[in-house]
C-alpha positions in Angstrom: 155.3 -93.7 -98.4 156.4 -93.0 -102.0 159.4 -95.2 -101.5 157.5 -98.2 -100.1 155.3 -100.8 -101.6 152.3 -102.7 -100.4 154.5 -105.7 -99.6 156.7 -103.5 -97.4 153.9 -102.1 -95.2 153.7 -103.9 -91.8 152.9 -103.0 -88.2 155.4 -100.8 -86.3 154.8 -102.7 -83.1 153.8 -106.3 -84.0 152.0 -108.3 -81.3 153.8 -111.6 -80.4 151.9 -114.7 -81.5 152.1 -118.0 -83.3 153.3 -118.0 -86.9 150.5 -117.2 -89.4 149.5 -119.9 -91.8 149.9 -119.4 -95.6 147.6 -117.0 -97.4 144.6 -118.9 -98.8 144.2 -116.5 -101.8 147.8 -117.0 -103.2 149.3 -120.0 -105.0 152.9 -120.0 -106.0 154.1 -122.8 -108.2 157.9 -123.3 -107.9 159.4 -125.7 -110.5 162.9 -127.0 -110.4 165.0 -127.1 -113.6 164.4 -130.8 -114.0 160.6 -130.3 -113.5 160.6 -127.5 -116.1 162.3 -129.8 -118.6 159.8 -132.5 -117.9 156.8 -130.2 -118.2 158.2 -128.8 -121.5 158.5 -132.3 -123.0 155.2 -133.6 -121.7 153.5 -130.3 -122.4 154.5 -130.5 -126.0 153.6 -134.2 -126.4 150.9 -135.2 -123.9 148.9 -132.0 -123.1 147.7 -131.1 -126.6 146.4 -134.6 -127.2 144.7 -134.8 -123.8 143.1 -131.3 -124.1 141.9 -132.0 -127.6 140.3 -135.3 -126.7 138.7 -133.8 -123.6 137.1 -131.0 -125.6 135.7 -133.6 -128.0 134.2 -135.6 -125.2 132.8 -132.3 -123.7 130.9 -131.6 -126.9 129.7 -135.3 -127.0 128.0 -134.6 -123.7 125.7 -132.1 -125.3 123.3 -134.6 -127.1 122.7 -136.5 -123.9 122.1 -133.3 -121.9 119.8 -132.0 -124.6 117.8 -135.2 -124.9 116.9 -135.3 -121.2 115.1 -131.9 -121.3 113.9 -131.9 -124.9 110.2 -131.3 -125.3 109.7 -130.6 -121.6 107.9 -127.4 -120.4 109.2 -125.2 -117.7 106.5 -126.4 -115.5 107.6 -130.0 -116.0 111.2 -129.1 -115.2 110.1 -127.9 -111.7 109.8 -131.6 -110.8 112.5 -134.3 -110.8 113.0 -136.0 -114.2 112.1 -139.8 -114.2 111.7 -142.7 -116.6 113.9 -143.4 -119.6 115.2 -139.8 -119.8 116.6 -140.2 -116.3 118.1 -143.7 -116.9 119.6 -143.2 -120.4 120.8 -139.6 -120.2 122.0 -139.7 -116.6 124.2 -142.8 -117.2 125.4 -141.3 -120.5 126.5 -138.0 -118.9 128.0 -139.8 -115.9 130.1 -142.1 -118.1 131.3 -139.4 -120.5 132.1 -137.1 -117.6 134.4 -139.7 -116.1 136.0 -140.2 -119.5 136.5 -136.4 -119.7 138.5 -136.2 -116.5 140.3 -139.4 -117.3 141.6 -137.9 -120.5 142.8 -134.8 -118.6 145.0 -137.0 -116.5 142.8 -137.8 -113.5 143.4 -141.5 -113.7 142.3 -142.3 -110.1 139.4 -141.1 -108.0 139.9 -142.5 -104.5 136.8 -142.5 -102.4 136.7 -142.8 -98.6 133.7 -142.9 -96.3 130.1 -143.6 -97.2 127.9 -141.2 -99.1 124.6 -140.7 -97.3 121.3 -141.1 -98.9 119.1 -138.2 -100.0 116.9 -138.8 -97.0 119.8 -138.8 -94.5 121.4 -135.7 -96.0 119.6 -133.7 -98.6 122.5 -131.3 -99.0 126.2 -132.0 -99.7 128.9 -129.4 -98.9 132.3 -129.8 -100.6 135.6 -128.1 -99.6 138.2 -126.9 -100.1 137.1 -125.4 -103.4 140.5 -124.8 -105.1 140.2 -125.3 -108.8 137.8 -125.5 -111.8 138.6 -129.3 -111.8 136.5 -129.6 -108.6 133.3 -130.6 -110.4 135.0 -134.0 -110.5 133.5 -134.5 -107.1 130.1 -134.8 -108.9 131.1 -138.3 -110.1 131.3 -140.2 -106.8 128.3 -138.1 -105.6 126.2 -139.5 -108.6 125.7 -136.1 -110.3 123.8 -134.2 -107.6 122.0 -130.9 -108.4 124.2 -127.8 -108.2 123.8 -124.0 -107.7 125.2 -121.9 -110.6 125.1 -118.4 -112.0 122.2 -117.8 -114.5 124.7 -116.2 -116.9 126.3 -119.7 -117.4 123.2 -120.8 -119.3 124.4 -118.9 -122.4 127.8 -120.7 -122.4 127.9 -123.4 -125.1 127.6 -127.0 -123.7 127.8 -125.7 -120.1 124.4 -124.2 -120.5 123.0 -127.5 -121.8 124.6 -129.4 -118.9 123.0 -127.0 -116.4 119.6 -127.6 -117.9 120.2 -131.3 -117.8 121.2 -131.0 -114.1 118.1 -128.9 -113.3 120.5 -126.6 -111.6 119.4 -123.9 -109.2 120.2 -120.6 -110.9 121.1 -117.3 -109.3 121.3 -114.0 -111.1 123.6 -111.2 -109.9 121.5 -108.6 -111.8 118.2 -109.6 -110.2 117.9 -108.5 -106.5 115.1 -111.0 -105.9 117.1 -113.9 -107.4 118.8 -114.8 -104.1 115.5 -115.0 -102.3 114.1 -117.4 -104.9 117.2 -119.5 -104.7 116.8 -119.8 -101.0 113.2 -120.9 -101.4 114.1 -123.4 -104.1 116.9 -124.9 -102.0 114.5 -125.2 -99.0 111.8 -126.8 -101.3 114.1 -129.4 -102.6 115.9 -130.1 -99.3 112.6 -130.7 -97.5 111.0 -132.8 -100.3 111.5 -136.0 -98.3 113.9 -137.6 -100.8 111.9 -136.7 -103.9 114.7 -134.6 -105.3 118.4 -135.7 -105.6 120.9 -134.1 -103.3 122.0 -130.5 -103.8 125.8 -129.9 -103.9 127.3 -126.7 -102.6 130.8 -125.3 -102.6 130.1 -123.1 -99.5 133.4 -121.1 -99.8 132.0 -119.5 -103.0 135.4 -119.1 -104.7 138.7 -120.8 -105.1 141.6 -120.9 -102.5 144.9 -122.6 -102.4 143.7 -125.5 -100.1 145.9 -124.3 -97.2 143.0 -122.8 -95.3 139.2 -122.8 -95.5 137.5 -119.6 -96.5 134.4 -118.4 -94.6 131.4 -120.5 -95.5 128.4 -118.7 -97.1 125.1 -119.6 -95.4 123.2 -120.6 -98.5 123.7 -124.3 -98.1 122.5 -124.2 -94.5 119.4 -122.0 -94.7 117.0 -124.9 -95.0 118.3 -126.2 -91.6 118.4 -129.8 -92.8 121.3 -132.3 -92.1 124.3 -131.9 -94.5 127.1 -134.2 -95.4 130.6 -132.6 -95.6 132.7 -133.8 -98.6 136.4 -133.3 -98.6 138.4 -132.9 -101.8 142.2 -133.5 -101.8 144.7 -133.6 -104.7 147.6 -135.6 -103.1 150.0 -135.2 -106.0 153.7 -134.5 -105.6 153.3 -131.1 -107.4 150.2 -128.9 -107.0 149.3 -127.9 -110.5 145.5 -127.7 -109.9 145.2 -124.7 -107.6 143.6 -121.7 -109.2 143.7 -118.9 -106.6 143.3 -115.2 -106.7 147.0 -114.7 -107.1 148.8 -117.4 -109.1 148.8 -119.3 -112.4 145.9 -118.5 -114.7 143.3 -120.8 -116.3 145.4 -121.9 -119.3 148.6 -122.5 -117.3 146.7 -124.6 -114.7 145.0 -126.6 -117.5 148.2 -127.1 -119.4 150.3 -128.1 -116.5 147.7 -130.5 -115.1 147.3 -132.2 -118.5 151.1 -132.5 -118.7 151.1 -134.6 -115.5 151.5 -138.3 -116.2 148.8 -139.1 -113.5 146.7 -136.9 -111.3 145.0 -138.3 -108.2 141.9 -137.1 -106.4 140.8 -138.1 -103.0 137.1 -137.6 -102.1 136.1 -138.3 -98.5 132.6 -138.4 -97.1 132.4 -137.3 -93.5 129.6 -138.3 -91.2 126.3 -136.5 -91.7 126.2 -133.3 -89.6 122.8 -132.9 -87.8 122.2 -129.3 -86.8 121.1 -128.3 -83.3 117.8 -126.3 -82.9 119.9 -123.2 -82.6 121.9 -124.0 -85.7 118.7 -124.6 -87.6 117.5 -121.1 -86.7 120.9 -119.5 -87.4 122.4 -120.4 -90.8 125.5 -118.4 -90.1 126.2 -120.3 -86.9 125.5 -123.6 -88.7 127.9 -122.7 -91.5 130.7 -121.7 -89.1 130.4 -124.9 -87.1 130.5 -127.1 -90.3 133.4 -125.1 -91.5 135.3 -125.9 -88.3 134.5 -129.6 -88.5 135.8 -129.8 -92.1 138.9 -127.7 -91.3 139.8 -130.0 -88.4 139.4 -133.1 -90.7 141.6 -131.5 -93.3 144.2 -130.3 -90.7 144.0 -126.7 -92.0 142.8 -123.4 -90.4 139.2 -122.2 -90.7 139.4 -118.5 -91.5 137.1 -115.4 -91.8 138.4 -114.7 -95.3 135.9 -114.3 -98.1 135.3 -112.5 -101.4 133.1 -109.3 -101.6 132.6 -108.3 -105.2 135.9 -109.0 -106.9 138.2 -108.5 -104.0 139.1 -110.8 -101.0 138.4 -109.4 -97.6 139.2 -110.4 -94.1 137.4 -109.7 -90.8 139.3 -107.7 -88.2 137.2 -107.0 -85.1 133.9 -105.6 -86.3 135.2 -104.5 -89.6 135.9 -106.1 -93.0 139.0 -104.9 -94.8 140.4 -105.7 -98.2 143.4 -107.9 -98.4 144.9 -105.4 -100.8 143.2 -102.0 -100.6 142.9 -100.1 -103.8 145.0 -97.4 -102.2 148.0 -99.7 -102.5 147.3 -100.3 -106.2 146.9 -96.6 -106.8 150.3 -96.0 -105.2 151.9 -98.5 -107.6 150.3 -96.7 -110.6 151.5 -93.2 -109.4 155.0 -94.4 -108.5 155.3 -96.0 -111.9 154.4 -92.7 -113.5 157.1 -91.0 -111.4 154.6 -88.9 -109.4 155.2 -88.0 -105.8 151.8 -87.6 -104.1 153.3 -84.9 -101.8 154.0 -82.6 -104.7 150.3 -82.5 -105.7 148.3 -79.5 -104.6 145.0 -81.3 -103.6 143.1 -78.2 -102.7 139.9 -80.0 -101.6 137.4 -78.0 -99.6 136.5 -79.6 -96.3 132.9 -80.7 -96.0 132.0 -79.9 -99.7 132.2 -82.3 -102.6 133.7 -81.1 -105.8 133.1 -83.5 -108.7 135.8 -83.6 -111.3 136.2 -85.3 -114.7 139.0 -87.5 -115.9 140.5 -84.6 -117.8 140.6 -82.4 -114.7 141.9 -85.3 -112.7 144.8 -85.6 -115.1 145.6 -81.8 -114.9 145.4 -81.8 -111.1 147.8 -84.8 -110.8 150.0 -83.6 -113.7 149.6 -86.8 -115.5 150.0 -87.0 -119.3 150.0 -90.7 -120.3 146.3 -91.6 -121.1 146.7 -95.2 -119.9 148.1 -94.1 -116.5 145.3 -91.5 -116.2 142.6 -94.0 -116.9 144.2 -96.6 -114.5 144.5 -94.1 -111.6 141.0 -92.6 -112.2 139.4 -96.0 -112.1 140.3 -96.5 -108.5 137.8 -93.8 -107.3 134.0 -94.3 -107.2 132.4 -92.5 -110.1 128.8 -91.1 -110.3 126.4 -91.6 -113.1 128.2 -88.9 -115.2 131.6 -90.5 -114.7 132.8 -87.9 -112.2 134.6 -88.5 -108.9 134.7 -86.5 -105.7 138.0 -84.6 -105.4 137.9 -85.1 -101.6 138.5 -88.8 -102.3 141.5 -88.0 -104.4 142.9 -85.6 -101.8 142.6 -88.1 -99.0 144.2 -90.9 -101.1 147.1 -88.6 -102.0 147.6 -87.5 -98.4 147.7 -91.2 -97.3 150.2 -92.1 -100.0 152.4 -89.2 -99.3 153.3 -90.5 -95.9 154.3 -87.1 -94.6 151.5 -86.9 -92.0 151.2 -88.7 -88.7 148.2 -91.0 -88.2 146.7 -88.3 -86.0 147.0 -85.7 -88.7 145.8 -88.1 -91.4 142.6 -89.1 -89.5 142.0 -85.5 -88.6 142.2 -84.5 -92.4 139.9 -87.4 -93.3 137.4 -86.1 -90.7 137.6 -82.5 -91.9 137.1 -83.5 -95.5 134.0 -85.6 -95.0 132.3 -84.3 -91.8 129.3 -82.1 -92.2 128.4 -78.9 -90.4 125.3 -79.0 -88.2 122.8 -76.3 -88.1 122.1 -77.2 -84.5 124.1 -79.3 -82.2 127.7 -80.2 -81.5 129.4 -78.7 -84.6 130.7 -81.1 -87.3 129.8 -84.8 -87.4 130.9 -87.6 -89.6 127.9 -89.4 -91.1 127.5 -92.9 -92.6 128.4 -91.9 -96.2 131.6 -90.1 -95.2 132.7 -92.8 -92.7 132.2 -95.5 -95.4 134.1 -93.5 -97.9 137.1 -93.0 -95.6 137.3 -96.7 -94.6 136.9 -97.8 -98.3 139.7 -95.5 -99.4 142.1 -96.2 -96.6 141.4 -99.8 -95.7 139.5 -101.1 -98.7 136.5 -101.9 -96.6 133.3 -102.7 -98.5 130.9 -99.8 -98.0 127.9 -101.8 -96.7 130.2 -103.4 -94.0 131.5 -99.9 -93.0 128.0 -98.5 -92.9 127.0 -101.3 -90.5 130.0 -100.5 -88.2 129.1 -96.8 -88.3 125.6 -97.5 -87.0 127.1 -99.6 -84.2 129.5 -96.8 -83.2 126.7 -94.3 -83.1 124.5 -96.3 -80.8 126.5 -95.1 -77.8 125.8 -91.5 -78.5 122.7 -89.2 -79.0 123.5 -88.4 -82.7 123.6 -90.3 -86.0 127.1 -89.0 -86.6 130.6 -89.3 -85.1 132.5 -86.4 -83.6 136.3 -86.0 -84.3 137.0 -87.5 -80.8 134.8 -90.5 -81.4 136.3 -91.1 -84.9 139.9 -90.9 -83.6 139.1 -93.1 -80.6 138.0 -95.7 -83.1 140.8 -95.3 -85.7 143.7 -94.6 -83.3 143.0 -95.8 -79.8 140.8 -98.9 -80.3 143.1 -101.9 -79.4 142.3 -103.8 -82.6 141.1 -101.2 -85.2 143.9 -98.8 -84.1 146.5 -101.4 -85.0 144.7 -102.0 -88.3 145.0 -98.3 -89.3 148.6 -98.4 -88.2 149.3 -101.5 -90.3 147.7 -100.2 -93.5 148.9 -96.6 -93.4 152.4 -96.7 -91.9 155.4 -98.1 -93.9 158.0 -100.2 -92.2 161.7 -99.4 -92.9 162.2 -102.7 -94.7 160.0 -105.6 -95.9 158.8 -108.0 -93.2 157.4 -111.4 -93.9 154.5 -113.1 -92.0 154.4 -110.7 -89.1 151.9 -112.1 -86.5 150.6 -108.6 -85.7 149.6 -107.9 -89.3 146.0 -107.5 -90.3 145.9 -111.0 -91.8 147.4 -112.5 -88.6 144.8 -110.5 -86.6 142.0 -112.1 -88.6 141.9 -115.5 -86.8 144.9 -117.0 -88.3 145.8 -115.7 -91.7 148.8 -113.8 -93.1 149.9 -110.4 -94.3 148.7 -109.0 -97.6 150.5 -110.6 -100.6 152.5 -108.9 -103.2 151.2 -108.8 -106.7 152.4 -111.5 -109.2 155.8 -110.5 -110.5 156.7 -108.1 -107.6 
């Protein structure tokens, strides 16, 4: 495997099927020579003026946003703002916001369909979420309330606009924050029209508009009717998409501001009224609305989502990373000229041995400090900054490629299974199972732990035997193919193989290469 790369890894025996649609996490912007010349000229002349004027208008928004909440207590802000504050400040922010997007080149906002009243649909759900320009949908929706990270309150101007909006704030550091957000959404959604509508981007992150990501259930927990809102950018060249892999913030901003004219289509679909079952099951409700919106857009509805900072897909009962960290580690080691097969791992089965970064460098014979830090960061560290050498040993064995899948899964079991004082010998418990799947497949540990509990339900123990673990990883029709896909290299690169993990995940595509590969 030392000669391969993540882009080369594909199933040895792909299953026939329909062609997989484009990857929703990757956006490639291809410019012809003529387009490059045009963007160079317009970027030098038009973009600087537009961006400068847009930032001036952005800061002009601050006084209106401040004036609406000035002098109000936190208790008063728990109710909708009315009176002159609402009239003057709301209209001022709405007008300046339209001017802001106009200056950035969004000369036309075309609206189709009819926006429902707050009584008909207390919640709006907008998709696809593909760019930081998507807040433009707030304008035809008359500035509904939004849900935002609490950390954004400290951002200049943006924080003032969130207070003006009376946004519902969620904090990633506070475990109880999500529960309070759910309660606040339910309170506003069931206020009988007292509060303005709440707008959600249920995908939770940006894609490339070619497929809908899995909808998060937050917008659907209240069980009230929602109105789907579609966002399209029908321009000849897609400069707005800001996906996980693709142009960065500055390039997207610069190229879009260099366009003579950008057009946005906003379409209001009919209000979706949940069934009694959907009202009780927010996940079912979210999935059904996702399918309705995907059908209207003419794109697939997928199970892809972000967990932490990495995109994952659902294959069977397991979530796997689009690009496991193991692949990234292999790139780092190959760049350093290290062959994993030459490293003497020496990990002791069933016993953890915690090592520091310095010992890690000696064990792997690495001298460059940057390479050492990069490779070491791929392993989970404890409070003292140490990693379990069994993790390193398994990763190196997988990257070496010299073992068969049977030998590799047997090694994984031996490293992490625990000896039993009484009972059927060694068993693989939740922590070891989660570690193996996280290392080899990039599976989030909570998802792997849930799967472990399901696998153990059929047996009398809370752990898996070697036979049970290999039955899952090698012989299960779907998960066995998954291990084969992620851990066996193909002789040469293959594109869009229908049997790949992404194609297995309800119509997506193989893991993408890194930018520049």
